C-alpha positions, 0 to 999 in steps of 0.5 A: 362433281362434274362429269369430264367433257367428251371432246369428241363428242363436243366437236361433233356437237359443236360443228351440229349446232354451226351449221344452224347457222346461215350463212352468205356464200364467198369465194376469198381471191389472192394474188400473190408472186403472179398467181391466183389463189381462191376458196370458198367461204362462209365465215365472212363479216363486217367488221367496222364501217368506219374505217370499212372493214371486213372480218374473214377466217381462212384455214391454215392448211389451205393454200389460199391462207398461205398467199393471203398471209405472204401478199396481206391482200385479199378480195370477198366476193358474194355470190349470188343464189344462181352461183352455186356452181361456182360455189362447189368448184372453189369448193375443191367438190369438182375432183383435182382437175379444177385446182388452183388456177384452173377454176378462174377459167369459170368465168370472168374476173378483173382487178381493183386497188391490190390486184387480189382477183374480182368476181365481174358477176359477185353482187358485191366485191370487198378489195381487202388490204389485211390490217391484223389478224390474229391466228386461233385453232385451226384457222387466222381470223383476218381483219381487211380494210376495204381499199376498193369495193365493186357494186355488181349485178343485182340479184339474191345472195347464195346461202348454205345453211344445214349442210346445203346451198339455199335462196334467200326467199326459201329463208324469207319466212323463218321456214325451217329447210326441210330434210333432203329437199335441194333449194337450187332452182327457181 
């Protein structure tokens, strides 16, 4: 007879295992009823090339989730490795005084087809209209058909792996991330 699964232990092991997946750091933005919303996310990927579509996963507890659900638009702003502070800002790491629309004062933003905020200095920004969604667990998976895109400044993407920021070059040769070493910096 199989041993029962300890759900709490399984959840902890799952989270530990997911830390092994390096991800590009993005800011998901939305404009709804004149207000700006944004959050840092790594759960983003391409879905299809025809039509051009991206997939994002957003926690249903976030204010950005509610805005995307109602406005049915979002923009994926892919961050450069120099954008660590901006990522932290949109993750809520800067405290309560930098929440909501105050976060957008740190950089220059513009609008494309949908009106969602587009980071001028992003590596690339995908301005999307929601074409499908699926609720699962704590998140909603959104499929967004790209309406317009901005190819921004050249550079390398900001990555997140094993609970820390990393530059693309730090992972280029398959080298493991040393314990406690911060890869931010040149």
